[in-house]
C-alpha positions as CSV (number, residue, x, y, z in Angstrom):
1,M,0.0,0.0,0.0
2,P,1.4,3.5,-0.9
3,R,2.7,5.6,1.9
4,R,0.3,8.2,3.2
5,E,1.6,11.7,2.9
6,H,2.0,13.8,6.1
7,K,-0.2,16.9,5.9
8,A,1.4,20.2,6.9
9,W,-1.7,21.0,9.0
10,A,-2.2,17.5,10.4
11,G,-0.9,18.1,14.0
12,R,-4.4,18.6,15.3
13,M,-5.7,15.4,13.8
14,A,-5.7,12.0,15.5
15,Q,-6.5,10.1,12.3
16,P,-5.2,10.4,8.7
17,T,-7.4,12.0,6.1
18,A,-9.8,9.5,4.4
19,R,-8.8,8.8,0.8
20,V,-12.3,9.7,-0.4
21,V,-11.8,13.1,1.3
22,E,-8.4,13.6,-0.3
23,A,-9.9,12.9,-3.7
24,F,-12.8,15.2,-3.1
25,T,-10.8,18.1,-1.7
26,T,-7.7,18.2,-3.9
27,S,-7.3,21.1,-6.2
28,F,-3.9,20.3,-7.5
29,P,-5.1,18.9,-10.9
30,F,-6.4,22.3,-11.9
31,D,-4.6,24.9,-9.7
32,R,-1.2,23.5,-10.7
33,R,-1.3,26.1,-13.6
34,L,-0.7,28.7,-10.9
35,Y,2.8,27.2,-10.2
36,A,4.8,30.2,-11.7
37,H,2.7,32.7,-9.8
38,D,3.0,30.8,-6.6
39,I,6.7,30.6,-6.9
40,E,7.0,34.2,-7.8
41,G,5.0,35.2,-4.7
42,S,7.0,32.9,-2.5
43,I,10.3,34.3,-3.7
44,A,9.2,37.8,-3.0
45,H,7.9,36.8,0.4
46,C,11.1,34.9,1.3
47,E,13.3,37.8,0.2
48,M,11.3,40.1,2.5
49,L,11.7,37.6,5.4
50,G,15.4,37.8,4.9
51,R,15.6,41.6,4.6
52,Q,13.5,41.9,7.8
53,R,15.7,39.4,9.7
54,I,12.7,37.3,10.3
55,I,14.7,34.4,9.0
56,A,18.5,34.4,8.4
57,Q,19.5,35.8,5.0
58,T,21.5,32.7,4.3
59,E,18.4,30.7,4.8
60,A,16.4,33.0,2.6
61,R,19.0,32.7,-0.2
62,K,19.0,28.9,0.0
63,I,15.2,28.8,-0.2
64,V,15.0,31.2,-3.1
65,T,17.6,29.1,-5.0
66,A,15.6,26.0,-4.4
67,L,12.3,27.7,-5.5
68,R,13.9,28.7,-8.8
69,A,15.1,25.2,-9.3
70,I,11.5,24.0,-8.7
71,L,10.2,26.5,-11.3
72,T,12.7,25.0,-13.8
73,E,11.3,21.5,-13.0
74,F,7.8,22.7,-13.7
75,E,8.8,24.4,-16.9
76,A,10.7,21.4,-18.1
77,G,7.8,19.0,-17.2
78,R,9.9,17.2,-14.6
79,F,8.0,18.1,-11.5
80,R,6.6,14.9,-10.0
81,A,3.3,15.3,-8.1
82,R,2.4,13.0,-5.2
83,A,-1.0,11.7,-4.0
84,G,-0.8,13.9,-0.9
85,D,-0.3,17.2,-2.9
86,E,-3.7,18.6,-2.1
87,D,-2.9,21.9,-3.9
88,I,-0.2,23.7,-5.7
89,H,1.0,25.5,-2.6
90,M,1.6,22.4,-0.6
91,A,3.1,20.6,-3.6
92,I,5.8,23.3,-3.9
93,E,6.4,23.4,-0.2
94,R,6.7,19.6,0.0
95,R,9.3,19.7,-2.9
96,L,11.1,22.6,-1.3
97,I,11.6,20.7,2.0
98,E,12.8,17.7,0.0
99,Q,15.5,19.8,-1.5
100,V,16.7,22.0,1.4
101,G,15.5,20.1,4.4
102,P,13.6,21.6,7.5
103,V,14.7,25.1,6.6
104,G,12.2,25.0,3.8
105,G,9.5,25.0,6.4
106,K,10.5,28.6,7.3
107,L,9.1,29.9,4.0
108,H,5.6,29.9,5.4
109,T,6.5,32.1,8.3
110,A,4.2,35.2,8.5
111,R,1.8,33.9,5.8
112,S,-1.2,31.6,5.4
113,R,-2.5,29.7,2.4
114,N,-5.4,32.1,2.6
115,D,-3.4,35.2,1.6
116,Q,-1.1,33.0,-0.5
117,V,-3.9,31.8,-2.8
118,A,-5.4,35.2,-3.0
119,L,-2.1,36.5,-4.2
120,D,-1.6,33.7,-6.7
121,L,-5.0,34.4,-8.3
122,R,-4.4,38.1,-8.5
123,L,-1.0,37.5,-10.1
124,F,-2.5,35.1,-12.6
125,L,-5.4,37.3,-13.5
126,R,-3.2,40.4,-13.8
127,A,-1.0,38.6,-16.4
128,E,-3.9,37.1,-18.3
129,T,-5.9,40.3,-18.4
130,R,-2.9,42.0,-20.0
131,V,-2.7,39.3,-22.6
132,I,-6.5,39.5,-23.3
133,R,-6.3,43.3,-23.8
134,T,-3.5,42.7,-26.3
135,L,-5.7,40.2,-28.1
136,I,-8.7,42.6,-28.1
137,L,-6.4,45.2,-29.7
138,R,-5.5,42.7,-32.4
139,L,-9.1,41.8,-33.2
140,R,-10.0,45.5,-33.3
141,R,-7.3,46.1,-35.7
142,A,-8.4,43.2,-37.9
143,L,-11.9,44.7,-37.9
144,G,-10.4,48.0,-38.9
145,T,-8.4,46.4,-41.7
146,L,-11.5,44.6,-43.1
147,A,-13.4,47.9,-42.9
148,R,-10.5,49.7,-44.8
149,R,-10.5,47.1,-47.5
150,Y,-14.2,47.7,-48.3
151,D,-14.5,51.3,-47.2
152,D,-16.6,52.3,-50.2
153,V,-19.1,49.5,-50.1
154,V,-22.7,50.5,-49.1
155,M,-24.8,47.8,-47.4
156,P,-28.2,47.7,-45.8
157,G,-28.3,48.5,-42.1
158,Y,-31.0,46.6,-40.2
159,T,-33.4,47.1,-37.3
160,H,-35.5,44.1,-36.2
161,L,-33.4,42.2,-38.8
162,Q,-35.4,44.1,-41.5
163,P,-33.7,46.4,-44.1
164,A,-33.7,49.9,-42.6
165,Q,-31.3,52.4,-44.1
166,P,-28.1,52.2,-46.2
167,V,-24.8,52.4,-44.3
168,L,-21.2,51.8,-45.2
169,F,-19.9,48.3,-44.6
170,A,-17.0,49.9,-42.9
171,H,-19.4,51.7,-40.5
172,H,-20.9,48.4,-39.6
173,C,-17.4,46.9,-38.8
174,L,-16.5,50.0,-36.8
175,A,-19.6,49.5,-34.6
176,Y,-17.9,46.3,-33.3
177,A,-14.6,48.2,-33.0
178,E,-16.5,50.5,-30.6
179,M,-17.7,47.6,-28.6
180,L,-14.1,46.3,-28.3
181,T,-12.9,49.7,-27.2
182,R,-15.4,49.5,-24.3
183,D,-14.1,46.0,-23.5
184,L,-10.5,47.4,-23.4
185,D,-11.7,50.0,-20.9
186,R,-13.6,47.5,-18.9
187,F,-10.6,45.2,-18.6
188,A,-8.4,48.1,-17.7
189,D,-10.7,48.9,-14.9
190,T,-10.6,45.3,-13.8
191,L,-6.8,45.5,-13.8
192,R,-7.0,48.4,-11.4
193,R,-9.0,46.3,-8.9
194,I,-6.8,43.2,-9.4
195,D,-3.7,45.3,-8.6
196,V,-3.9,45.0,-4.8
197,L,-1.4,43.0,-2.7
198,P,-3.2,40.6,-0.2
199,L,-0.1,38.9,1.0
200,G,0.6,39.8,4.7
201,A,-3.0,39.4,5.7
202,G,-2.2,36.0,7.1
203,A,-5.1,33.6,7.7
204,L,-7.4,36.5,8.5
205,A,-6.0,38.7,11.3
206,G,-2.6,39.8,10.0
207,T,0.7,38.7,11.5
208,T,2.8,39.4,14.6
209,F,6.0,39.4,12.5
210,P,7.6,42.7,11.4
211,I,6.9,42.2,7.7
212,D,7.3,44.8,5.1
213,R,4.3,44.6,2.8
214,R,5.2,47.6,0.7
215,Y,8.5,45.9,-0.2
216,V,6.6,42.8,-1.3
217,A,4.2,45.0,-3.3
218,R,7.0,46.8,-5.1
219,R,8.8,43.5,-5.7
220,L,5.7,42.0,-7.3
221,G,4.6,45.2,-9.1
222,F,1.4,45.9,-7.1
223,R,0.4,49.5,-6.8
224,R,-1.6,49.1,-3.5
225,V,-1.6,47.0,-0.4
226,S,-4.9,45.7,1.0
227,A,-6.3,47.7,3.8
228,N,-8.2,45.0,5.8
229,S,-6.8,41.6,6.4
230,M,-10.2,40.0,6.7
231,D,-11.4,41.4,3.4
232,A,-8.1,40.5,1.7
233,V,-8.4,36.8,2.2
234,S,-12.1,36.6,1.4
235,D,-12.3,39.1,-1.4
236,R,-13.0,37.7,-4.9
237,D,-14.6,40.8,-6.3
238,F,-11.7,41.1,-8.6
239,A,-12.4,37.7,-10.1
240,V,-16.1,38.6,-10.5
241,D,-15.0,41.8,-12.2
242,F,-12.9,39.8,-14.6
243,L,-15.7,37.2,-15.3
244,G,-18.2,40.1,-15.8
245,A,-15.9,41.8,-18.3
246,A,-15.3,38.4,-20.0
247,A,-19.0,37.8,-20.3
248,I,-19.7,41.2,-21.9
249,L,-16.8,40.7,-24.3
250,G,-18.2,37.3,-25.1
251,M,-21.6,38.9,-25.8
252,H,-19.9,41.3,-28.3
253,L,-18.0,38.4,-30.0
254,S,-21.3,36.4,-30.2
255,R,-23.1,39.3,-31.9
256,L,-20.2,39.6,-34.4
257,A,-20.3,35.8,-35.0
258,E,-24.1,36.0,-35.5
259,D,-23.6,38.6,-38.3
260,L,-21.0,36.4,-39.9
261,I,-23.3,33.4,-39.8
262,L,-26.2,35.3,-41.3
263,W,-24.0,37.0,-44.0
264,S,-22.5,33.7,-45.1
265,S,-25.9,32.0,-45.5
266,L,-27.3,31.4,-49.0
267,E,-30.1,33.8,-48.3
268,F,-27.8,36.7,-47.6
269,G,-24.7,35.8,-49.5
270,F,-22.8,38.8,-48.3
271,V,-19.5,37.1,-47.4
272,E,-17.6,34.0,-48.3
273,L,-15.9,32.4,-45.3
274,P,-12.4,31.1,-45.9
275,D,-12.3,27.3,-46.3
276,A,-9.7,27.1,-43.6
277,F,-12.2,28.5,-41.1
278,A,-15.2,26.4,-42.1
279,T,-16.2,22.8,-42.0
280,G,-18.2,20.4,-44.2
281,S,-20.9,17.8,-43.6
282,S,-20.3,14.1,-43.0
283,I,-23.4,13.4,-45.2
284,M,-24.1,16.4,-47.4
285,P,-21.2,17.0,-49.8
286,Q,-22.2,20.6,-50.7
287,K,-22.1,22.0,-47.2
288,K,-19.8,24.7,-46.0
289,N,-20.6,25.4,-42.3
290,P,-19.7,28.5,-40.3
291,D,-18.6,26.3,-37.3
292,V,-15.9,28.8,-36.0
293,A,-18.5,31.6,-35.7
294,E,-21.0,29.2,-34.2
295,L,-18.6,28.0,-31.6
296,V,-17.7,31.6,-30.7
297,R,-21.4,32.2,-30.3
298,G,-21.9,29.1,-28.3
299,K,-18.9,29.6,-25.9
300,T,-20.5,32.8,-24.7
301,G,-22.9,30.6,-22.7
302,R,-19.9,29.3,-20.8
303,L,-18.7,32.8,-20.0
304,Y,-22.1,33.7,-18.6
305,G,-22.2,30.4,-16.7
306,N,-18.8,31.0,-15.1
307,L,-19.8,34.4,-13.9
308,L,-23.0,33.1,-12.4
309,S,-21.2,30.2,-10.8
310,V,-18.7,32.4,-8.9
311,L,-21.4,34.9,-7.9
312,T,-23.5,32.0,-6.5
313,T,-20.5,30.6,-4.6
314,L,-19.8,34.0,-3.0
315,K,-23.3,35.1,-2.2
316,G,-23.7,33.4,1.2
317,L,-20.2,33.2,2.5
318,P,-19.5,34.5,6.0
319,L,-16.2,36.2,6.7
320,T,-13.5,35.2,6.1
321,Y,-11.9,32.4,4.1
322,N,-14.0,29.3,3.4
323,R,-13.1,26.3,1.3
324,D,-15.9,27.2,-1.0
325,L,-13.5,29.7,-2.5
326,Q,-11.6,26.8,-4.1
327,E,-14.5,26.7,-6.6
328,D,-13.4,30.1,-8.1
329,K,-10.4,28.6,-9.9
330,E,-12.0,26.4,-12.6
331,P,-14.6,29.0,-13.8
332,V,-11.8,31.7,-13.9
333,F,-9.4,29.4,-15.8
334,D,-12.1,28.4,-18.2
335,S,-13.2,32.0,-18.9
336,V,-9.5,33.0,-19.5
337,D,-9.0,30.1,-22.0
338,T,-12.4,30.7,-23.7
339,V,-11.9,34.4,-24.2
340,K,-8.4,34.0,-25.5
341,G,-9.3,31.3,-27.9
342,S,-12.3,33.2,-29.3
343,L,-10.3,36.4,-29.8
344,E,-7.4,34.6,-31.5
345,V,-9.6,32.6,-34.0
346,L,-11.7,35.7,-35.0
347,A,-8.6,37.8,-35.4
348,A,-7.2,35.2,-37.7
349,M,-10.4,34.7,-39.7
350,L,-11.5,38.2,-40.4
351,P,-8.7,39.2,-42.7
352,K,-9.5,36.2,-44.9
353,L,-13.2,37.1,-45.4
354,R,-14.3,38.0,-48.9
355,L,-17.2,40.4,-49.3
356,N,-19.6,39.9,-52.2
357,R,-19.6,43.5,-53.2
358,A,-22.3,43.2,-55.9
359,R,-24.7,41.3,-53.7
360,V,-24.2,43.7,-50.7
361,E,-24.7,46.8,-52.8
362,L,-27.8,45.4,-54.5
363,A,-29.3,44.6,-51.1
364,A,-28.5,48.2,-49.9
365,T,-31.6,49.6,-51.6
366,A,-33.8,46.5,-51.4
367,G,-36.7,46.7,-49.0
368,Y,-37.2,50.5,-49.7
369,T,-34.3,51.5,-47.5
370,L,-34.3,54.9,-49.2
371,A,-37.8,55.8,-48.0
372,T,-36.4,57.9,-45.1
373,E,-34.4,60.0,-47.7
374,L,-37.7,61.1,-49.3
375,A,-39.1,62.0,-45.9
376,D,-36.0,63.9,-45.1
377,Y,-36.3,65.8,-48.4
378,L,-39.8,66.9,-47.7
379,S,-38.9,67.8,-44.1
380,S,-35.9,69.9,-45.3
381,R,-38.4,71.9,-47.4
382,G,-40.7,72.8,-44.5
383,V,-43.1,69.8,-44.4
384,P,-43.6,68.6,-40.8
385,F,-41.7,65.3,-40.4
386,R,-44.8,63.4,-39.4
387,D,-46.7,64.6,-42.5
388,A,-43.7,63.7,-44.6
389,H,-43.6,60.3,-43.0
390,A,-47.2,59.7,-44.0
391,V,-46.6,60.9,-47.6
392,V,-43.7,58.6,-48.1
393,G,-45.6,55.7,-46.5
394,A,-48.2,56.1,-49.2
395,I,-45.4,56.2,-51.9
396,V,-44.0,52.9,-50.5
397,R,-47.4,51.3,-50.6
398,H,-47.7,52.3,-54.2
399,C,-44.3,50.9,-55.1
400,M,-45.0,47.6,-53.3
401,A,-48.3,47.2,-55.3
402,A,-46.5,48.0,-58.5
403,K,-43.4,45.9,-57.6
404,A,-41.3,48.9,-58.4
405,P,-38.2,50.3,-56.5
406,L,-38.3,53.9,-55.2
407,D,-35.6,55.0,-57.6
408,S,-37.8,54.1,-60.6
409,L,-40.3,56.9,-59.8
410,S,-40.1,60.1,-61.8
411,V,-40.5,63.6,-60.4
412,D,-44.1,63.7,-61.8
413,D,-44.8,60.3,-60.1
414,L,-43.6,61.8,-56.8
415,R,-45.6,65.0,-57.2
416,R,-48.8,63.0,-57.3
417,F,-48.2,62.4,-53.6
418,S,-46.9,65.9,-52.7
419,P,-46.4,69.0,-54.7
420,V,-43.3,69.8,-52.6
421,F,-41.2,67.3,-54.6
422,G,-39.0,69.0,-57.2
423,P,-36.4,67.9,-59.8
424,D,-33.7,68.2,-57.1
425,V,-35.2,65.2,-55.3
426,L,-33.8,62.6,-57.7
427,P,-30.2,62.7,-56.4
428,W,-31.5,62.0,-52.9
429,V,-32.7,58.6,-54.0
430,S,-29.4,56.7,-54.1
431,A,-27.6,54.7,-51.5
432,E,-24.4,56.6,-52.0
433,A,-26.1,59.9,-51.5
434,A,-27.9,58.6,-48.4
435,V,-24.7,57.8,-46.6
436,R,-22.9,61.0,-47.7
437,R,-25.7,63.1,-46.1
438,R,-25.2,61.5,-42.7
439,R,-22.4,63.8,-41.7
440,A,-23.4,64.4,-38.1
441,P,-20.8,63.1,-35.6
442,G,-21.1,59.3,-35.4
443,G,-23.0,59.0,-38.7
444,T,-22.1,56.7,-41.6
445,A,-20.8,59.5,-43.9
446,P,-17.5,58.5,-45.6
447,D,-15.6,61.4,-43.9
448,N,-16.7,60.2,-40.5
449,V,-15.7,56.6,-41.3
450,Q,-12.3,57.7,-42.6
451,R,-11.6,59.6,-39.5
452,A,-12.6,56.6,-37.4
453,L,-10.3,54.3,-39.4
454,R,-7.4,56.7,-38.9
455,R,-8.0,56.7,-35.2
456,L,-7.7,52.9,-35.3
457,G,-4.4,53.3,-37.2
458,V,-5.5,51.5,-40.3
């Protein structure tokens, strides 16, 4: 029978931990990905212990050297876990003591796993949030590049998924760029709240040792030190902030994916997906499926679920640390991986999209999308807009009955509905003119779009 590992906390217990409990409580299989952050925090803590003469400086140097060797073992895939390694913290401490002997046990002076795990999660999320912001910037640039390539194409804009008014295709792309800009701001705000050092809070009450928390904060790059030890070990607001920002980002990516799915359908035919980013059917040889976009859309449900999972875990917890908080790791890790994967695949796919210019431009005026232009024409000549709206509604009914487009009507045809129409109305009834007239800030006019593209650096 394999030897039972001695637990670092087992002094109080008269019996060893039941194997079923070990299997149920272990977090090492998933929190092992925190190894680099755990070692980084331990090195900073150990250096502080040496500087403060809480442990001998020779001991601190010996521990730090061993910790760096353990980091190398992890990175080389040579770290050997044991059955008794209930989490990444105890696994590293166990290996440290194997390497340097009892002096390794001094590393845990003036800290608890409670403030240690809070530190590890903050270090992890700080690093991953910075990566995610870089990936958002990459996707935003890909959208801008796609918009620049087709910056003269006019397409139908939709409300209620019905053709509404002509807009530039680039303007549509830039709407998603605006969403991503808000995501960048949201993750930057999340970073600000992540950037607080919890180490030094101990289990919940602080420590009696003369530690230097500000040194550790500087050493680890934290701007602030937590103000309350009880809050520091139980706070996971920063994780909820991250999960919320990830869920909103996922919602934006899902909306973009939905547009791509619709546009690539036979009924729309606006875009051709690259073969390398589509799949076929195992039974229908003709199929080209938008699986990448569908998976991006589907994975948003996971992001929502992860946010709700952690919120539910936290909602009834008394102060301070409770083992329930172990359940924050897997949702956080999953959201990190899901967001990064979705951003990476979309940024790789968008530059390879091909727009069916003829199909898009034909659709730009289908469904009487120029009706508002006629109403605006009448309104600009003194007709109250509500009256102008009624006049043009009658014109649309006439065209629908005749199965004729608006731009097929002559001035005389239009004057049958209102004598205000003059020869100068005809240039209003074109998609290109419709977008040019929308020069108000934020509108789809070409000059506005070009300024927005320059702001994106494309």
